[in-house]
C-alpha positions as MATLAB code, in Angstrom:
seq = 'MVEILDTTLREGEQAPGVTFSIEEKLSIANLLDDFGVDIIEAGHPVVSDDVFRGVKLISNQGYDADILAHCRAKKEDIDYAISCDVDWVGIFFCVSKKRLKQHFKLDLEKAIEQITNTITYAKDHGLKVRYTPEDSTRTEYEYLIKASRAAIEAGADRISIADTVGAMTPINMYNFVKKIKADLNVKLNVHCHNDLGLATANSLAAYEAGATLIDVTVNGIGERVGITPLSEICLALNCFYKVKKNWKLDRLAKISQIVSDYSDISIPPNMPIVGENAFLHKAGLHVSAVVNNPSHYELFPAELVGKKRDFILDKMAGIQTVRQKLEKMKLVANKDDVEKILNYAKLKRKGIVTENEILNFFTDYRNENIMF';
ca = [
     -16.752    2.421   -2.575;
     -16.795   -1.228   -3.621;
     -14.279   -2.466   -6.186;
     -14.509   -5.320   -8.669;
     -11.667   -7.704   -9.466;
     -12.319   -9.795  -12.559;
     -10.447  -13.087  -12.695;
     -11.854  -14.545  -15.918;
      -8.313  -14.821  -17.284;
      -7.089  -16.823  -14.283;
      -9.993  -18.422  -12.391;
     -12.062  -18.575  -15.566;
      -9.363  -20.452  -17.421;
      -9.427  -23.037  -14.620;
     -12.923  -24.060  -15.719;
     -12.892  -27.588  -17.142;
     -12.074  -27.539  -20.863;
     -11.305  -23.820  -21.068;
      -8.116  -22.497  -22.647;
      -7.923  -18.964  -23.967;
      -5.464  -17.997  -26.678;
      -3.302  -14.947  -26.021;
      -5.360  -13.011  -28.577;
      -8.569  -14.008  -26.791;
      -7.102  -12.977  -23.436;
      -6.217   -9.562  -24.798;
      -9.712   -9.203  -26.248;
     -11.299  -10.106  -22.897;
      -8.976   -7.746  -21.012;
      -9.892   -4.923  -23.421;
     -13.581   -5.558  -22.759;
     -13.131   -5.686  -18.987;
     -11.123   -2.482  -18.867;
     -13.651   -0.735  -21.087;
     -16.469   -2.004  -18.864;
     -14.780   -0.476  -15.836;
     -13.502   -3.205  -13.510;
     -10.919   -2.014  -10.994;
      -8.464   -4.930  -11.152;
      -7.890   -7.608  -13.785;
      -6.307  -10.796  -12.503;
      -4.406  -11.711  -15.636;
      -3.134  -15.156  -14.675;
      -0.525  -17.160  -12.782;
       2.664  -16.449  -14.783;
       4.653  -19.445  -13.550;
       2.093  -21.933  -14.902;
       3.233  -21.893  -18.542;
       4.995  -19.782  -21.125;
       1.756  -18.731  -22.822;
       0.254  -17.631  -19.489;
       3.418  -15.643  -18.758;
       3.278  -13.968  -22.175;
      -0.419  -13.228  -21.777;
       0.046  -11.597  -18.378;
       2.966   -9.514  -19.621;
       1.061   -8.395  -22.720;
      -1.975   -7.358  -20.696;
       0.159   -5.561  -18.119;
       1.616   -3.309  -20.798;
      -1.624   -2.103  -22.402;
      -1.925    1.055  -20.317;
      -5.318    0.101  -18.905;
      -7.145    2.101  -16.283;
      -7.565   -1.163  -14.379;
      -4.693   -2.433  -12.252;
      -3.236   -5.806  -13.233;
      -2.739   -8.575  -10.684;
      -0.761  -11.810  -10.999;
      -1.692  -14.926   -9.042;
       1.251  -16.276   -7.040;
       2.106  -19.010   -4.592;
       4.032  -17.967   -1.495;
       7.294  -18.506   -3.336;
       9.883  -15.975   -4.451;
      10.134  -17.613   -7.865;
       6.471  -16.784   -8.479;
       7.103  -13.181   -7.466;
      10.052  -12.998   -9.870;
       7.795  -14.107  -12.712;
       5.240  -11.469  -11.710;
       7.946   -8.773  -11.584;
       9.017   -9.757  -15.101;
       5.418   -9.295  -16.251;
       5.268   -5.680  -15.035;
       2.092   -6.213  -12.970;
       0.804   -3.778  -10.342;
      -0.323   -6.378   -7.814;
       0.425   -9.913   -6.727;
      -2.200  -12.095   -5.119;
      -0.296  -14.465   -2.827;
      -2.256  -17.490   -1.650;
      -1.415  -20.030    1.037;
      -3.877  -22.117    3.053;
      -3.174  -22.309    6.792;
      -5.870  -24.735    7.932;
      -4.584  -27.461   10.255;
      -5.557  -30.223    7.846;
      -3.877  -28.615    4.855;
      -0.715  -27.734    6.769;
      -0.368  -31.277    8.039;
      -1.472  -33.320    5.027;
      -0.312  -31.156    2.118;
       2.427  -28.734    3.100;
       3.946  -30.807    5.935;
       4.497  -27.569    7.876;
       3.466  -26.188   11.229;
       1.784  -22.795   11.380;
       4.935  -20.889   12.334;
       6.879  -22.227    9.357;
       3.962  -21.470    7.041;
       3.751  -17.897    8.327;
       7.481  -17.487    7.836;
       7.139  -18.553    4.192;
       4.160  -16.252    3.662;
       5.747  -13.192    5.252;
       9.108  -13.681    3.526;
       7.317  -13.777    0.179;
       5.231  -10.696    0.961;
       8.316   -8.769    2.092;
      10.121   -9.754   -1.088;
       7.193   -8.567   -3.239;
       6.924   -5.253   -1.365;
      10.677   -4.706   -1.646;
      10.219   -4.921   -5.419;
       7.503   -2.286   -5.523;
       4.465   -4.549   -5.807;
       1.132   -4.142   -4.065;
       0.116   -7.329   -2.280;
      -3.051   -9.058   -1.277;
      -2.777  -12.207    0.770;
      -5.399  -14.942    0.496;
      -5.544  -17.579    3.218;
      -7.053  -20.102    0.814;
     -10.115  -21.960    2.134;
     -10.523  -19.125    4.642;
     -14.060  -20.063    5.631;
     -13.052  -23.566    6.788;
      -9.758  -22.564    8.403;
      -9.508  -22.510   12.189;
     -10.185  -18.893   13.126;
      -7.134  -18.444   15.333;
      -4.896  -19.750   12.512;
      -6.588  -17.472    9.995;
      -6.186  -14.358   12.117;
      -2.624  -15.135   13.158;
      -1.493  -15.661    9.550;
      -3.398  -12.605    8.322;
      -1.943  -10.340   11.017;
       1.544  -11.526   10.163;
       0.852  -10.862    6.474;
      -0.306   -7.333    7.262;
       2.756   -6.675    9.397;
       4.918   -7.884    6.496;
       3.244   -5.327    4.217;
       0.142   -6.956    2.737;
      -2.213   -4.246    1.519;
      -5.307   -6.429    1.594;
      -6.583   -9.744    2.880;
      -8.871  -11.767    0.619;
     -11.410  -14.043    2.286;
     -11.813  -17.122    0.098;
     -14.854  -19.367    0.312;
     -12.932  -21.901   -1.726;
     -15.514  -24.693   -1.813;
     -18.678  -22.599   -1.486;
     -19.207  -23.723    2.096;
     -20.899  -20.610    3.465;
     -24.450  -19.326    3.716;
     -25.121  -15.588    3.499;
     -25.753  -15.067    7.229;
     -22.648  -17.052    8.132;
     -20.582  -15.114    5.603;
     -21.846  -11.820    6.968;
     -20.961  -12.763   10.543;
     -17.593  -14.199    9.489;
     -16.485  -11.088    7.586;
     -17.845   -8.801   10.308;
     -15.736  -10.626   12.890;
     -12.605  -10.525   10.747;
     -13.111   -6.827   10.044;
     -13.223   -6.167   13.799;
      -9.988   -8.132   14.311;
      -7.939   -6.891   11.343;
      -7.143   -3.315   10.384;
      -6.976   -3.868    6.633;
      -9.144   -3.761    3.527;
     -10.987   -7.063    3.058;
     -11.669   -8.709   -0.299;
     -13.919  -11.702   -0.935;
     -13.713  -14.618   -3.389;
     -16.776  -16.883   -3.358;
     -17.206  -20.201   -5.145;
     -20.601  -21.327   -6.367;
     -20.726  -25.004   -5.386;
     -24.171  -24.596   -3.789;
     -25.296  -21.704   -5.987;
     -24.684  -19.113   -3.250;
     -21.670  -17.237   -4.615;
     -23.504  -14.004   -5.423;
     -25.500  -14.047   -2.187;
     -22.382  -14.738   -0.131;
     -20.445  -11.997   -1.937;
     -23.193   -9.477   -1.206;
     -23.318  -10.591    2.431;
     -19.557  -10.022    2.666;
     -19.998   -6.573    1.119;
     -22.701   -5.729    3.650;
     -20.316   -6.819    6.423;
     -17.551   -4.532    5.184;
     -15.662   -6.222    2.343;
     -14.568   -3.560   -0.134;
     -13.717   -5.690   -3.187;
     -15.497   -8.646   -4.791;
     -13.911  -11.203   -7.117;
     -15.941  -12.165  -10.198;
     -15.655  -13.823  -13.592;
     -17.659  -13.300  -16.754;
     -20.546  -15.792  -16.742;
     -19.281  -17.077  -13.391;
     -16.892  -19.556  -15.028;
     -14.093  -21.048  -12.970;
     -12.800  -24.090  -11.137;
     -15.538  -26.747  -10.862;
     -18.811  -24.789  -11.167;
     -17.171  -21.380  -10.924;
     -17.518  -18.221   -8.824;
     -19.585  -15.040   -8.576;
     -20.639  -13.742  -12.035;
     -19.692  -10.217  -13.077;
     -23.186   -9.407  -14.345;
     -25.006  -10.570  -11.220;
     -22.833   -8.699   -8.744;
     -22.777   -5.436  -10.694;
     -26.546   -5.398  -11.227;
     -27.226   -6.322   -7.608;
     -24.925   -3.560   -6.398;
     -26.590   -1.135   -8.801;
     -30.200   -2.101   -8.026;
     -30.143   -2.882   -4.310;
     -27.300   -0.783   -2.946;
     -27.467    2.110   -5.421;
     -23.748    1.780   -6.162;
     -22.933    4.245   -8.907;
     -19.674    3.601  -10.720;
     -18.614    4.179  -14.286;
     -19.573    0.647  -15.288;
     -20.772    0.306  -18.868;
     -23.597   -2.031  -17.941;
     -24.936   -1.995  -21.480;
     -21.827   -3.946  -22.535;
     -22.612   -6.919  -20.275;
     -24.535   -8.947  -22.858;
     -21.745   -8.511  -25.419;
     -18.996   -9.383  -22.939;
     -20.872  -12.493  -21.824;
     -21.411  -13.700  -25.373;
     -17.788  -13.172  -26.371;
     -16.474  -15.049  -23.327;
     -19.016  -17.795  -24.018;
     -17.690  -18.094  -27.567;
     -14.048  -18.123  -26.461;
     -14.617  -20.576  -23.609;
     -17.004  -22.816  -25.560;
     -19.332  -22.744  -22.546;
     -22.869  -21.889  -23.612;
     -24.863  -19.319  -21.675;
     -27.853  -21.177  -20.156;
     -31.128  -19.653  -21.375;
     -32.239  -19.089  -17.778;
     -28.993  -17.429  -16.641;
     -29.893  -14.189  -14.839;
     -29.368  -10.940  -16.751;
     -27.526  -12.278  -19.814;
     -29.463  -15.477  -20.577;
     -31.762  -15.687  -23.589;
     -34.845  -15.878  -21.356;
     -33.951  -12.958  -19.093;
     -36.320  -10.559  -20.849;
     -38.726  -12.953  -22.582;
     -42.305  -12.623  -21.332;
     -44.794  -15.429  -21.863;
     -48.063  -15.298  -19.890;
     -50.682  -13.043  -21.441;
     -51.191  -11.069  -18.233;
     -47.447  -10.442  -17.984;
     -47.214   -9.274  -21.562;
     -50.089   -6.810  -21.292;
     -48.576   -5.389  -18.084;
     -45.090   -5.084  -19.617;
     -46.495   -3.320  -22.672;
     -48.091   -0.850  -20.270;
     -44.904   -0.455  -18.197;
     -41.937   -2.882  -18.324;
     -41.167   -2.303  -14.634;
     -44.282   -4.294  -13.725;
     -42.330   -7.484  -14.501;
     -38.733   -6.313  -14.898;
     -36.473   -5.358  -12.008;
     -34.361   -3.341  -14.453;
     -34.843   -2.548  -18.140;
     -33.364   -4.832  -20.782;
     -31.593   -1.910  -22.408;
     -29.566   -1.297  -19.248;
     -27.551   -4.468  -19.879;
     -27.544   -4.439  -23.665;
     -30.512   -6.790  -24.130;
     -33.940   -6.505  -25.770;
     -37.250   -7.692  -24.387;
     -39.481   -9.943  -26.414;
     -42.698  -11.899  -26.040;
     -43.409  -15.614  -26.393;
     -46.412  -16.639  -28.471;
     -47.805  -19.997  -27.343;
     -50.873  -21.351  -25.514;
     -50.217  -19.007  -22.553;
     -50.490  -15.911  -24.752;
     -53.180  -13.279  -24.990;
     -54.325  -10.885  -27.691;
     -51.663   -8.340  -26.696;
     -48.908  -10.864  -27.368;
     -50.125  -11.439  -30.920;
     -50.348   -7.720  -31.548;
     -46.844   -7.161  -30.252;
     -45.471   -9.945  -32.424;
     -47.155   -8.568  -35.512;
     -45.936   -5.065  -34.728;
     -42.386   -6.337  -34.293;
     -42.619   -8.131  -37.644;
     -44.148   -5.016  -39.261;
     -47.213   -6.983  -40.336;
     -50.676   -5.447  -40.616;
     -53.532   -7.688  -39.521;
     -57.224   -7.201  -38.902;
     -59.096   -8.335  -35.806;
     -60.011  -11.690  -37.353;
     -56.381  -12.375  -38.279;
     -55.256  -11.668  -34.718;
     -57.899  -13.940  -33.235;
     -57.086  -16.759  -35.635;
     -53.355  -16.549  -34.877;
     -54.117  -16.598  -31.144;
     -56.403  -19.593  -31.609;
     -53.626  -21.381  -33.504;
     -51.229  -20.678  -30.616;
     -53.746  -22.015  -28.072;
     -54.173  -25.240  -30.014;
     -50.522  -25.878  -30.806;
     -49.508  -28.993  -28.933;
     -45.982  -28.015  -28.020;
     -43.532  -25.157  -28.408;
     -43.827  -21.547  -29.380;
     -45.370  -20.110  -32.525;
     -42.398  -18.998  -34.603;
     -42.192  -15.977  -36.853;
     -42.056  -18.343  -39.842;
     -45.361  -19.871  -38.774;
     -46.886  -16.408  -38.541;
     -45.593  -15.551  -42.010;
     -46.979  -18.856  -43.307;
     -50.336  -17.941  -41.812;
     -50.493  -14.819  -43.922;
     -49.661  -16.838  -47.026;
     -51.486  -20.094  -46.425;
     -54.543  -18.952  -44.488;
     -55.498  -16.447  -47.085;
     -55.078  -19.147  -49.712;
     -57.291  -21.350  -47.507;
     -54.524  -23.959  -47.197;
     -54.414  -23.878  -43.405;
     -57.175  -24.514  -40.885;
     -57.553  -22.732  -37.563;
];
């Protein structure tokens, strides 16, 4: 069964301009645990005192979700994680030739020694470990496999495949994870960045190839343009793969709005699932079909994710749209009223007909102060 690791509190806080207070982090963690994620990545404790305190606070809430701390392949990072009482550490170290030479100034053997020593140290202190060969998808395959095998031998419980710059396409990701799965006897996780807008597709491809855990953030926020969004992956797993877990999908809209408020990153109207437009229907034909049966133009019902459907009244509308608007507003209108409102919508130069305009129609039209 697939698992979800939410890293809003770590990856999400790496989004430009985002800083969560400790109170906000606790609020987000409460929401994520209630929603039903399997692991919460609470932060990188060595980064700052407030991150350390946030991770420690979250680790001691008694959540159903496991808590993971982000760590470099350094014992000092593990010591910080131990002090925070976390369940897991996520140890990351890139082993691509370019990075080893230009950044770390190490050869592969020395890098593996540092990685394995850190993993052994973490395991000796009772921690579960996942090792991430950062920038996995651009790392030379023989280096990736050699480092991962050494990590497993040292005690790593999982290997996380990181598409750190969003460099993969779905078919390439599928083939890549399939090959790794054949070469490594370990659970595979996946962490996909969204630089080309393919994070969700690549995550699903990895799942199809055998990855058993997917990293996400609320609203997809994260470094640069972010990673796979929680809402997209959970709905895709639910709709396409019939994954049935105890996720409270009807909380998604609320969670997204709260994280948007805390992060000061607005939810785009056209964001799938949680955006304002996700369940707004405009064309007259669409509206009449949705009134008959919402599944004609909705892959899943709005209520499933805590949203409500609505209809746009503008020049694209039909009679059914006007009737639905009036019903929603609890207004009684005769056939002539409906036709006149529709005619007004057809002639309006730009924008939608607002509820205030409809209310004004009932006041002004009947006082003959408005022409249609």
